[in-house]
Each structure stands twice: as structure tokens, then as C-alpha cells.
Rosetta silent file (secondary structure, phi, psi, omega in degrees, C-alpha in Angstrom):
SEQUENCE: MAQSGERRMVFDIRGRRKHVVRVVYAILALLMGASLFLVVGPVNIGGLLGNNSSTSSAASLFEEQAATTERKLKKSPEDPSLLLSLTRTRISAANALTKVNPTTGQPETTPEARTQFEKAGEAWSRYLKQAGGNPSPSVAQLSARALFSLAETSTTGPEAEANIKAATQAQQIFAEAQPSLGAVSTLAIYKYFAFDFAGGEKEGKRAQSLASSKSQKKEVEKQLAEVRKRAKSFQKQVKASAKATKGSGKEALKNPLGGLSGSSGSSLP
SCORE:     score description
SCORE:     0.000 S_00000001
   1 L     0.000  143.215  176.125   16.442   -6.313  -14.579 S_00000001
   2 L   -68.012  138.444 -173.097   13.960   -8.626  -16.242 S_00000001
   3 L   -82.583  -54.629 -174.548   14.834   -8.877  -19.945 S_00000001
   4 L   -99.568  -26.398 -170.665   11.663   -9.752  -21.824 S_00000001
   5 L  -119.006   48.563 -177.634    9.002   -9.387  -19.262 S_00000001
   6 L   -61.956  143.984 -173.997    9.833   -6.056  -17.548 S_00000001
   7 L   -97.581  143.051  170.815    7.226   -4.951  -15.098 S_00000001
   8 E  -110.138  164.524 -177.216    5.233   -1.747  -14.901 S_00000001
   9 L  -117.498  141.517  174.619    3.373   -0.516  -11.844 S_00000001
  10 L   -99.715  132.096  177.994   -0.238    0.553  -11.402 S_00000001
  11 L  -138.775  109.581 -177.254   -0.819    3.377   -8.885 S_00000001
  12 L  -139.604  113.596  179.658   -4.353    4.604   -8.348 S_00000001
  13 L  -119.030   39.331 -174.503   -5.394    6.363   -5.142 S_00000001
  14 L   -85.257   11.826 -178.696   -8.592    7.991   -6.381 S_00000001
  15 L   -65.358  162.160  177.701  -10.798    6.510   -3.646 S_00000001
  16 L   -69.631  160.134 -174.916  -12.921    8.818   -1.454 S_00000001
  17 H   -58.112  -33.120 -179.384  -11.363   10.129    1.769 S_00000001
  18 H   -67.559  -10.695  175.123  -13.302    7.759    3.954 S_00000001
  19 H  -102.149    9.670 -170.294  -11.323    4.954    2.237 S_00000001
  20 H   -61.964  -39.217 -179.357   -7.951    6.606    2.609 S_00000001
  21 H   -67.530  -43.191  179.991   -6.590    4.244    5.204 S_00000001
  22 H   -58.290  -47.289 -177.562   -7.799    1.216    3.308 S_00000001
  23 H   -67.266  -38.333 -177.709   -6.237    2.527    0.128 S_00000001
  24 H   -56.426  -45.077 -178.235   -2.913    3.392    1.640 S_00000001
  25 H   -83.416  -19.743  171.048   -1.925   -0.061    2.638 S_00000001
  26 H   -67.926  -37.388  175.715   -3.341   -1.595   -0.447 S_00000001
  27 H   -63.551  -38.717  178.785   -1.030    0.688   -2.324 S_00000001
  28 H   -56.554  -46.489  178.365    1.876   -0.572   -0.322 S_00000001
  29 H   -62.257  -44.770 -176.146    1.106   -4.131   -1.571 S_00000001
  30 H   -63.609  -52.393 -172.401    0.614   -2.932   -5.082 S_00000001
  31 H   -68.004  -51.917 -173.960    3.736   -0.780   -5.346 S_00000001
  32 H   -69.320  -43.595 -179.395    6.216   -2.997   -3.531 S_00000001
  33 H   -64.182  -30.043 -177.448    4.924   -6.241   -5.112 S_00000001
  34 H   -92.623   -5.744 -172.337    5.119   -4.731   -8.604 S_00000001
  35 H   -98.354  -12.257 -170.824    8.493   -3.005   -8.114 S_00000001
  36 L   -65.806  135.042  174.896   10.807   -5.916   -7.374 S_00000001
  37 L   -98.925  126.090  175.056   13.745   -6.570   -9.700 S_00000001
  38 L    50.493   33.746  176.891   14.721  -10.229  -10.158 S_00000001
  39 L  -103.579  118.249 -179.045   13.014  -11.260   -6.954 S_00000001
  40 L   -85.972  128.898 -178.056   11.485  -14.731   -7.279 S_00000001
  41 L   -73.529 -177.190 -179.560    8.329  -15.057   -5.173 S_00000001
  42 L   -60.882  144.131  178.246    7.501  -17.915   -2.872 S_00000001
  43 L   -93.425  127.244  174.407    7.467  -21.338   -4.536 S_00000001
  44 L   -81.860  100.285 -177.573    4.360  -23.439   -4.296 S_00000001
  45 H   -61.771  -35.596  176.781    5.810  -26.834   -3.734 S_00000001
  46 H   -62.222  -39.212  178.378    2.414  -28.456   -4.249 S_00000001
  47 H   -67.134  -33.708  177.023    2.276  -26.876   -7.674 S_00000001
  48 H   -68.002  -37.720 -179.007    5.679  -28.290   -8.554 S_00000001
  49 H   -88.718  -17.925  169.572    4.697  -31.783   -7.401 S_00000001
  50 L   111.408   -9.321 -179.998    1.266  -31.609   -8.872 S_00000001
  51 L  -155.017  164.643 -177.970   -1.272  -31.817   -6.023 S_00000001
  52 H   -71.368  -30.282  179.677   -2.394  -30.273   -2.748 S_00000001
  53 H   -66.653  -30.223  176.206   -1.559  -33.340   -0.707 S_00000001
  54 H   -66.562  -38.111  173.385    2.076  -32.957   -1.687 S_00000001
  55 H   -58.899  -46.534 -179.358    1.924  -29.387   -0.429 S_00000001
  56 H   -63.962  -38.177 -178.632    0.532  -30.568    2.883 S_00000001
  57 H   -67.971  -44.995 -179.874    3.161  -33.316    3.119 S_00000001
  58 H   -65.493  -42.380  176.415    6.031  -30.995    2.322 S_00000001
  59 H   -62.110  -44.225  179.851    4.850  -28.421    4.830 S_00000001
  60 H   -61.008  -41.518 -177.764    4.420  -31.078    7.568 S_00000001
  61 H   -63.581  -45.743  179.017    7.890  -32.328    6.878 S_00000001
  62 H   -63.539  -38.300 -178.753    9.409  -28.852    7.238 S_00000001
  63 H   -67.859  -34.674  176.667    7.394  -28.194   10.382 S_00000001
  64 H   -65.500  -42.918  178.101    8.612  -31.443   11.899 S_00000001
  65 H   -58.948  -46.940 -178.900   12.227  -30.460   11.030 S_00000001
  66 H   -61.063  -39.638 -178.918   11.647  -27.058   12.640 S_00000001
  67 H   -66.563  -35.965  173.216   10.207  -28.642   15.758 S_00000001
  68 H   -63.352  -43.235  175.678   13.273  -30.876   16.041 S_00000001
  69 H   -63.378  -41.152  176.457   15.557  -27.888   15.732 S_00000001
  70 H   -63.645  -29.750  177.618   13.644  -26.007   18.356 S_00000001
  71 H   -72.228  -36.940  177.479   14.064  -28.851   20.824 S_00000001
  72 H   -68.548  -29.892 -179.646   17.827  -28.676   20.240 S_00000001
  73 H   -69.455  -26.442  175.396   17.713  -24.909   20.745 S_00000001
  74 H   -60.646  -30.478  179.310   16.302  -25.420   24.244 S_00000001
  75 H   -87.353  -32.398  179.894   19.613  -26.920   25.174 S_00000001
  76 L  -129.943   65.671 -172.253   21.712  -24.480   23.077 S_00000001
  77 L   -60.617  -16.699 -175.317   19.527  -21.297   22.643 S_00000001
  78 L  -110.247   16.082 -177.588   22.405  -19.223   21.338 S_00000001
  79 L   -76.651  109.093 -174.837   23.689  -21.693   18.720 S_00000001
  80 H   -66.384  -33.410  179.900   23.855  -19.664   15.501 S_00000001
  81 H   -65.286  -35.124  179.563   23.923  -22.739   13.231 S_00000001
  82 H   -75.807  -34.863  176.040   20.727  -24.027   14.752 S_00000001
  83 H   -66.781  -37.046 -178.547   19.103  -20.593   14.558 S_00000001
  84 H   -71.144  -41.893  177.050   20.107  -20.369   10.893 S_00000001
  85 H   -64.035  -37.620  176.714   18.710  -23.812   10.176 S_00000001
  86 H   -63.522  -42.492  177.551   15.453  -22.892   11.902 S_00000001
  87 H   -57.373  -51.787 -176.211   15.129  -19.739    9.826 S_00000001
  88 H   -60.350  -44.777 -177.256   15.653  -21.632    6.600 S_00000001
  89 H   -67.399  -37.556  175.247   13.305  -24.434    7.535 S_00000001
  90 H   -64.587  -37.510  179.287   10.523  -22.064    8.619 S_00000001
  91 H   -67.411  -43.774  177.920   10.781  -20.193    5.326 S_00000001
  92 H   -57.686  -42.760  177.889   10.611  -23.484    3.429 S_00000001
  93 H   -61.467  -41.828 -177.832    7.449  -24.405    5.347 S_00000001
  94 H   -67.065  -43.962  176.527    5.892  -21.056    4.547 S_00000001
  95 H   -57.872  -36.393  179.400    6.790  -21.371    0.829 S_00000001
  96 H   -69.927  -24.824 -177.633    5.168  -24.836    0.813 S_00000001
  97 H   -95.617   -2.570  178.621    1.982  -23.329    2.285 S_00000001
  98 L   -77.676  141.601 -177.070    1.876  -20.400   -0.137 S_00000001
  99 E  -115.458  161.638  178.857   -0.772  -20.740   -2.839 S_00000001
 100 E  -108.493  130.410  176.211   -1.027  -19.274   -6.385 S_00000001
 101 L   -67.632  118.153 -175.319   -4.105  -17.268   -7.189 S_00000001
 102 L   -61.414  -23.672 -177.157   -5.689  -19.101  -10.198 S_00000001
 103 L   -87.060  -44.091 -176.753   -6.931  -15.790  -11.663 S_00000001
 104 L   -94.754  -23.686 -175.761   -3.831  -13.613  -11.394 S_00000001
 105 L    76.623   10.954 -175.142   -1.179  -16.314  -11.252 S_00000001
 106 L   -98.234  148.598  179.271    0.434  -14.416   -8.410 S_00000001
 107 E   -72.541  145.654 -179.465    1.509  -16.137   -5.176 S_00000001
 108 E  -125.722  132.207  179.171   -0.679  -15.485   -2.123 S_00000001
 109 L   -81.187  107.916 -177.893    0.445  -15.746    1.502 S_00000001
 110 L   -76.513  164.262  178.680   -2.052  -17.937    3.323 S_00000001
 111 H   -58.552  -37.911  179.915   -2.617  -17.444    7.118 S_00000001
 112 H   -66.118  -41.574  177.688   -0.635  -20.722    7.688 S_00000001
 113 H   -62.725  -40.689 -179.831    2.192  -19.449    5.505 S_00000001
 114 H   -61.417  -39.155 -177.924    2.214  -16.109    7.351 S_00000001
 115 H   -63.254  -39.832  177.906    2.549  -17.865   10.652 S_00000001
 116 H   -68.805  -40.266  174.932    5.643  -19.679    9.388 S_00000001
 117 H   -61.985  -37.724  176.638    7.119  -16.471    8.020 S_00000001
 118 H   -62.089  -43.607  178.690    6.558  -14.828   11.436 S_00000001
 119 H   -66.150  -32.396  179.965    8.422  -17.699   13.102 S_00000001
 120 H   -71.004  -36.561  179.074   11.176  -17.421   10.487 S_00000001
 121 H   -63.488  -43.709  178.915   11.480  -13.675   11.187 S_00000001
 122 H   -62.213  -44.312  179.752   11.824  -14.393   14.884 S_00000001
 123 H   -65.643  -42.018  177.831   14.527  -17.036   14.284 S_00000001
 124 H   -60.210  -43.573  177.880   16.360  -14.692   11.910 S_00000001
 125 H   -59.800  -46.253  176.669   16.334  -11.893   14.462 S_00000001
 126 H   -60.320  -40.575  179.746   17.738  -14.271   17.112 S_00000001
 127 H   -62.847  -45.648 -178.732   20.355  -15.446   14.636 S_00000001
 128 H   -58.073  -33.549  179.155   21.549  -12.005   13.866 S_00000001
 129 H   -69.448  -21.007 -177.209   22.304  -11.346   17.540 S_00000001
 130 H  -103.488  -19.327 -172.326   24.553  -14.372   17.537 S_00000001
 131 H   -78.703  -15.582 -178.078   26.123  -14.175   14.052 S_00000001
 132 L    68.786 -135.765 -176.409   28.321  -11.208   14.835 S_00000001
 133 L   -99.318   19.456 -175.987   29.638   -9.520   11.665 S_00000001
 134 L  -137.942   54.008  179.208   29.372  -12.494    9.429 S_00000001
 135 L   -67.911  159.327 -176.710   25.754  -13.448    8.782 S_00000001
 136 L   -76.730  122.796  179.484   24.772  -15.783    6.016 S_00000001
 137 H   -62.209  -44.180 -175.243   24.092  -13.924    2.724 S_00000001
 138 H   -65.610  -41.821  177.714   21.945  -16.657    1.238 S_00000001
 139 H   -77.321  -20.882  170.503   19.615  -16.908    4.222 S_00000001
 140 H   -62.860  -44.040  179.260   19.579  -13.079    4.454 S_00000001
 141 H   -62.610  -46.947  179.640   18.115  -13.068    0.956 S_00000001
 142 H   -60.197  -42.772  179.509   15.454  -15.654    1.938 S_00000001
 143 H   -67.321  -36.299  176.725   14.676  -13.604    5.100 S_00000001
 144 H   -60.584  -44.825 -178.411   14.359  -10.445    3.148 S_00000001
 145 H   -69.598  -36.683 -179.918   11.656  -12.019    0.968 S_00000001
 146 H   -64.949  -46.788 -177.510    9.909  -13.577    3.979 S_00000001
 147 H   -68.928  -29.493  175.309    9.888  -10.246    5.804 S_00000001
 148 H   -65.690  -39.439  176.712    8.610   -8.480    2.688 S_00000001
 149 H   -63.875  -37.115 -179.865    5.663  -10.918    2.627 S_00000001
 150 H   -65.887  -37.858 -177.657    4.998  -10.071    6.264 S_00000001
 151 H   -62.746  -39.991 -179.590    5.064   -6.325    5.399 S_00000001
 152 H   -64.565  -31.427 -172.886    2.406   -6.934    2.700 S_00000001
 153 L  -113.891   21.953 -179.023    0.143   -8.825    5.052 S_00000001
 154 L   -67.318  153.890 -179.391    0.731   -6.905    8.291 S_00000001
 155 L   -97.721   -6.819  174.157   -2.349   -6.048   10.376 S_00000001
 156 L  -140.664  159.557 -179.223   -1.244   -2.595   11.465 S_00000001
 157 H   -61.031  -51.711  179.038    0.704    0.247    9.956 S_00000001
 158 H   -55.397  -39.635  179.715    3.575    0.111   12.524 S_00000001
 159 H   -62.052  -43.573  177.679    3.850   -3.611   12.017 S_00000001
 160 H   -62.885  -44.298  176.638    4.136   -3.172    8.273 S_00000001
 161 H   -59.749  -41.542 -176.865    6.818   -0.460    8.676 S_00000001
 162 H   -64.748  -41.579 -177.614    8.772   -2.639   11.061 S_00000001
 163 H   -70.872  -35.088  178.099    8.745   -5.590    8.622 S_00000001
 164 H   -59.364  -47.899 -175.791    9.790   -3.345    5.743 S_00000001
 165 H   -66.061  -39.629 -179.841   12.784   -2.067    7.730 S_00000001
 166 H   -66.872  -36.720  179.572   13.716   -5.605    8.752 S_00000001
 167 H   -65.975  -42.063  177.410   13.443   -6.770    5.120 S_00000001
 168 H   -58.047  -45.115 -179.353   15.705   -3.853    4.108 S_00000001
 169 H   -63.611  -42.443  178.802   18.311   -4.860    6.747 S_00000001
 170 H   -66.780  -42.997 -179.720   18.328   -8.449    5.419 S_00000001
 171 H   -65.624  -29.522  176.638   18.563   -7.383    1.855 S_00000001
 172 H   -61.989  -43.938 -179.810   21.480   -5.063    2.752 S_00000001
 173 H   -57.765  -49.951 -177.528   23.357   -8.104    4.083 S_00000001
 174 H   -66.402  -45.409 -178.750   22.773   -9.979    0.863 S_00000001
 175 H   -66.221  -30.427  177.247   23.539   -7.085   -1.452 S_00000001
 176 H   -77.946  -28.648  176.366   26.810   -6.310    0.248 S_00000001
 177 H   -79.153  -38.302 -179.317   27.920   -9.900    0.008 S_00000001
 178 L  -132.118   75.578 -175.303   26.721  -10.464   -3.520 S_00000001
 179 L   -75.465   72.473  175.170   26.312   -7.093   -5.212 S_00000001
 180 L   -88.251  165.075  178.743   24.440   -7.992   -8.356 S_00000001
 181 H   -58.683  -42.225 -178.449   22.201   -5.677  -10.275 S_00000001
 182 H   -66.980  -45.398  179.312   19.126   -7.509   -9.011 S_00000001
 183 H   -61.526  -43.027 -177.231   20.283   -7.499   -5.365 S_00000001
 184 H   -76.636  -39.692  177.010   21.250   -3.881   -5.283 S_00000001
 185 H   -66.472  -34.651  177.567   18.213   -2.577   -7.193 S_00000001
 186 H   -68.656  -37.644  176.239   15.950   -4.515   -4.921 S_00000001
 187 H   -60.501  -42.700 -179.723   17.743   -2.971   -1.929 S_00000001
 188 H   -62.085  -41.422 -179.883   17.138    0.514   -3.401 S_00000001
 189 H   -62.221  -47.067  178.551   13.431   -0.293   -3.735 S_00000001
 190 H   -60.323  -38.765  179.153   13.190   -1.516   -0.202 S_00000001
 191 H   -64.189  -43.172  176.569   14.957    1.625    1.068 S_00000001
 192 H   -54.424  -47.645 -178.349   12.568    3.805   -0.787 S_00000001
 193 H   -76.166  -13.157  170.634    9.543    2.120    0.721 S_00000001
 194 L   -89.310    4.685  178.102   11.155    2.311    4.124 S_00000001
 195 L    68.529   20.672  172.871   11.269    6.045    3.428 S_00000001
 196 L   -92.873   77.944 -172.301   15.090    6.080    3.461 S_00000001
 197 H   -70.065  -36.893  176.150   15.267    8.172    0.285 S_00000001
 198 H   -65.805  -38.442  174.660   18.970    9.069    0.660 S_00000001
 199 H   -68.364  -36.037  179.166   19.803    5.378    0.964 S_00000001
 200 H   -68.912  -38.941  174.345   17.645    4.521   -1.942 S_00000001
 201 H   -58.966  -46.247  179.244   19.422    7.159   -4.060 S_00000001
 202 H   -58.087  -51.942  179.114   22.776    5.730   -3.041 S_00000001
 203 H   -69.552  -28.423  176.712   21.872    2.145   -3.850 S_00000001
 204 H   -67.834  -38.809  176.392   20.178    3.236   -7.027 S_00000001
 205 H   -67.601  -34.555 -178.299   23.449    4.757   -8.355 S_00000001
 206 H   -71.280  -32.503  177.606   25.284    1.655   -7.301 S_00000001
 207 H   -66.930  -42.628  179.733   22.733   -0.482   -9.196 S_00000001
 208 H   -61.480  -36.778 -179.600   23.294    1.631  -12.324 S_00000001
 209 H   -68.147  -13.800  178.712   27.064    1.055  -12.058 S_00000001
 210 L   -93.179   -5.895 -179.557   26.345   -2.674  -12.190 S_00000001
 211 L   -66.491  148.297 -173.582   24.399   -2.427  -15.450 S_00000001
 212 L   -89.167  -10.955  179.643   26.001   -4.275  -18.392 S_00000001
 213 L  -154.094  164.079  178.901   25.213   -1.636  -20.990 S_00000001
 214 H   -59.664  -39.137 -177.651   24.226    1.970  -21.379 S_00000001
 215 H   -68.241  -36.532  178.788   20.698    1.066  -22.327 S_00000001
 216 H   -70.337  -35.094  179.845   20.292   -1.119  -19.277 S_00000001
 217 H   -63.634  -43.393  177.212   21.706    1.609  -17.108 S_00000001
 218 H   -62.083  -39.441  179.487   19.122    4.072  -18.477 S_00000001
 219 H   -68.404  -38.360  176.477   16.365    1.602  -17.824 S_00000001
 220 H   -63.123  -46.362 -178.220   17.486    0.979  -14.248 S_00000001
 221 H   -62.979  -40.388  178.064   17.662    4.727  -13.684 S_00000001
 222 H   -61.467  -50.782 -173.985   14.203    5.228  -15.241 S_00000001
 223 H   -69.462  -37.000  178.651   12.490    2.505  -13.210 S_00000001
 224 H   -70.297  -32.630  174.927   14.107    3.478   -9.950 S_00000001
 225 H   -63.415  -37.287  178.899   13.117    7.075  -10.480 S_00000001
 226 H   -67.970  -41.762 -179.575    9.556    5.863  -10.916 S_00000001
 227 H   -67.079  -40.680  176.527    9.779    3.800   -7.785 S_00000001
 228 H   -59.077  -42.808 -179.755   11.108    6.836   -5.824 S_00000001
 229 H   -64.399  -39.868 -178.174    8.226    8.967   -7.074 S_00000001
 230 H   -74.407  -34.122  174.961    5.713    6.357   -6.010 S_00000001
 231 H   -64.823  -41.248  176.461    7.336    5.829   -2.688 S_00000001
 232 H   -60.148  -45.664  179.325    7.117    9.641   -2.087 S_00000001
 233 H   -62.058  -45.367 -178.235    3.413    9.568   -2.973 S_00000001
 234 H   -60.776  -38.796  177.593    2.907    6.585   -0.688 S_00000001
 235 H   -59.005  -43.492  177.698    4.674    8.506    2.182 S_00000001
 236 H   -62.310  -39.184  178.940    2.183   11.386    1.713 S_00000001
 237 H   -67.560  -33.471  175.441   -0.658    8.929    1.859 S_00000001
 238 H   -61.412  -46.795  179.623    0.617    7.399    5.053 S_00000001
 239 H   -64.791  -36.130  179.093    0.750   10.792    6.600 S_00000001
 240 H   -68.033  -39.849  179.594   -2.722   11.629    5.289 S_00000001
 241 H   -68.721  -34.162  177.834   -4.171    8.420    6.718 S_00000001
 242 H   -66.886  -37.246  176.822   -2.590    9.005   10.053 S_00000001
 243 H   -68.850  -41.227 -175.810   -4.139   12.450   10.183 S_00000001
 244 H   -67.619  -29.508 -176.509   -7.497   11.184    8.978 S_00000001
 245 L  -100.508    4.106 -179.798   -7.663    8.447   11.646 S_00000001
 246 L   -63.108  131.904  174.347   -6.273   10.468   14.523 S_00000001
 247 L    80.161   10.341 -176.100   -8.495   10.298   17.540 S_00000001
 248 L   -98.332   15.797  170.136  -10.737    7.604   16.007 S_00000001
 249 H    69.221 -138.001 -178.659   -9.917    5.148   18.760 S_00000001
 250 H   -62.978  -25.330  179.804   -9.712    1.406   17.878 S_00000001
 251 H   -59.750  -33.687 -174.927  -10.650    2.121   14.237 S_00000001
 252 H   -71.009  -15.102 -179.000   -7.227    3.760   13.802 S_00000001
 253 H   -85.241   -8.580 -177.591   -5.538    0.480   14.724 S_00000001
 254 L   -78.056  136.721 -179.662   -6.936   -1.415   11.825 S_00000001
 255 L  -108.200  112.491 -174.826   -4.524   -2.068    8.971 S_00000001
 256 L   -72.597   -7.760  175.998   -6.326   -2.359    5.640 S_00000001
 257 L   -62.129  -32.689 -179.792   -3.382   -4.099    4.080 S_00000001
 258 L   -55.882  125.845  177.566   -4.528   -7.418    5.511 S_00000001
 259 L    82.422   -3.076 -177.061   -6.096   -9.622    2.956 S_00000001
 260 L  -105.206  -23.746 -174.070   -5.563   -7.279    0.057 S_00000001
 261 L   -64.254  -41.337 -175.781   -1.964   -7.892   -1.011 S_00000001
 262 L   -71.547  -28.195 -174.080   -2.514  -11.305   -2.475 S_00000001
 263 L   -93.357   -1.936 -178.389   -5.537  -10.347   -4.483 S_00000001
 264 L   -96.554  103.905 -179.734   -4.038   -7.284   -6.094 S_00000001
 265 L   -98.459   96.240 -170.576   -2.377   -8.245   -9.371 S_00000001
 266 L  -108.226    1.419 -179.940   -0.721   -4.950  -10.496 S_00000001
 267 L   -84.195  132.297 -179.698    2.156   -6.255  -12.534 S_00000001
 268 E  -123.769  142.466 -179.360    1.853   -5.790  -16.254 S_00000001
 269 L   -66.300    0.000    0.000    4.198   -7.200  -18.859 S_00000001
């Protein structure tokens, strides 16, 4: 749990019914983005180095490394070490291309960064098929964050749900290998927003058992209860949006989450 800057979440769905679909996926970005415990967002390498040209150079370097790894994979397409390296490199490229909103101070996934996250997700999926029962916990954590970013910026509802589930699977790997308070509470949050409420309850109790004091345990319990409540409300909104858009043809395929996640700064100190 964050010690001095604990986060609260804003949840407002008072828009008119004609905006229900748009609101639903904006809420997903708001709630999930504001709910994470001890999850560090994408790092803007350009910001660390001081200029945009450094960002471009870093991204280009990572993309070149990824291209080299992909050439090797053509000869050995099932090599888990190469797939793991490709996953990590694609995520690094995406992080280098992620920008910080000057108004909110929050990281925003650019279209270029999203492309790299998508490629990282594909590499991670291929890696899992070859890793057997011993996948890398550290890269699982990176992949969970990448897939979470994809969920926030998905262009359709089914795509968003698929990315949330994939993020949950990756976070599960990390939390099982390194069961810290942050890892397990984040897993609980992911499960809630994947609508696995039983799993969220289970991980929530495990997170509480990892608290270092009674006061921290109560705070974890309080915040996860709020997350569960908001996830339940979100689930209702998803069902309402599906009903509202049923039979509306192509219009029903539009996912209003696109373009909204980065601009919504819902975290309050």
C-alpha cells in the first residue's frame, strides 16, 4: 500500500443514457488506473534523459534489438529465451514511447507505444506456451502492466476484457512467485475487474494476511472492499451498455475507451 500518498478513486456515471457505452469504458480506465497498489506506471525514458530526441533514440534502439531477436526466432521459433527477450524488449520500447500528460502528470499510452505493447503481448503469449510450468516472474509482472495498458486503450469491449484477463493471468504468475502485499492486492484488483469476484475475495484475504500491522490490514480491507463495490457497479454498466447497443449494428462495435484512458486523471492524494 502507498504510505503517504494513498489513492482514492473517482466514480461518476451520471451521463445520459445515450452516452452509456462511452461512459462504461471510460469508467474502466478511471477505476482500474486509480485502483492499483504499488504499481509503477510506464517510465518515460525521454523524461529521465531530458529530451524528446533521447526518447526517440531509446525507442529506436529497443526496436532494433527486437528486430534482431525476431530474425533469430525465424530459425528457432519455439526458443523460450528468445521469446522472453522479445517480450522484455518490446515492453521497453513501449515504455520509451509512453508520454506524460503535462496537465495531469499521468503517463499516456501513445499509438506507437500501444503497438509495441501489442507485440509484447503476442510474444508473451508465445513464451507461455513454451515455458511450461516455470515462467519468468519478473517478465510476468512487466507483461501484466503492458496488458493492463492495452485493456485501457482497447478499441472494443471484448478486446478490453481479453486484455484484462491476460493481465490477471500474468499478475497471478508474479504474485505466486513473489507474494508481496503490492503484488497480491494488485492481483485482487485485476480479478475484480475481470469479474472474478470469488478470486478477488480470495486474493484480498491473502493480501490482508501480508499486511505488516493491524492498521494496514484494515486499510487494505477497506480499499479492496471499495474496489469490489466499484467493479460490481462497472459490471452492471457493461451489461447495461450491451443491452443499450444491442441491434445497433456497427455502432455497437465501437469501444469508447479508446483515447479516454490517458486523459482521465482520477487519482487523488
